[in-house]
C-alpha positions, 0 to 999 in steps of 0.5 A: 434063105431056103427054097421054101422061103424063096418060093413064097417071096417070089410068089408075093412079089409076082402077085403085087407086081401083077396088081401094078404095084411097085415092089421094093425089097428091104434089108439091113446090115448090122455094121461094126461100130469100130469101123462105122461110127455114128459120124461115118461118111457113107457118101464121099465126094470124088475130087478127081471127077471133071467139072463137066461130069454128069450129075451124081457122078462126083459122089462115091459110096462106101456102103457095104452090101454083103451079109444083108438080112432080108426084112420084107417087101413094101408095095406102093401103088403107082397111079397112072399119069 
């Protein structure tokens, strides 16, 4: 990501956000098939958590977030409540 691309990305993000839209950045990561096969479990249950743990705290993730490739932005209208 060079400076020109970063400036265009930030401008697009600002324009969409100023319109009141929710902006989500999308990226992917091509994973090594030898390590992450078709049945790889990216979300695991942590058995060491106490039974009274907050909801969601019993799960741990093993999702690599380095070397991501930026795909684009998605903007969604967020209607007033």
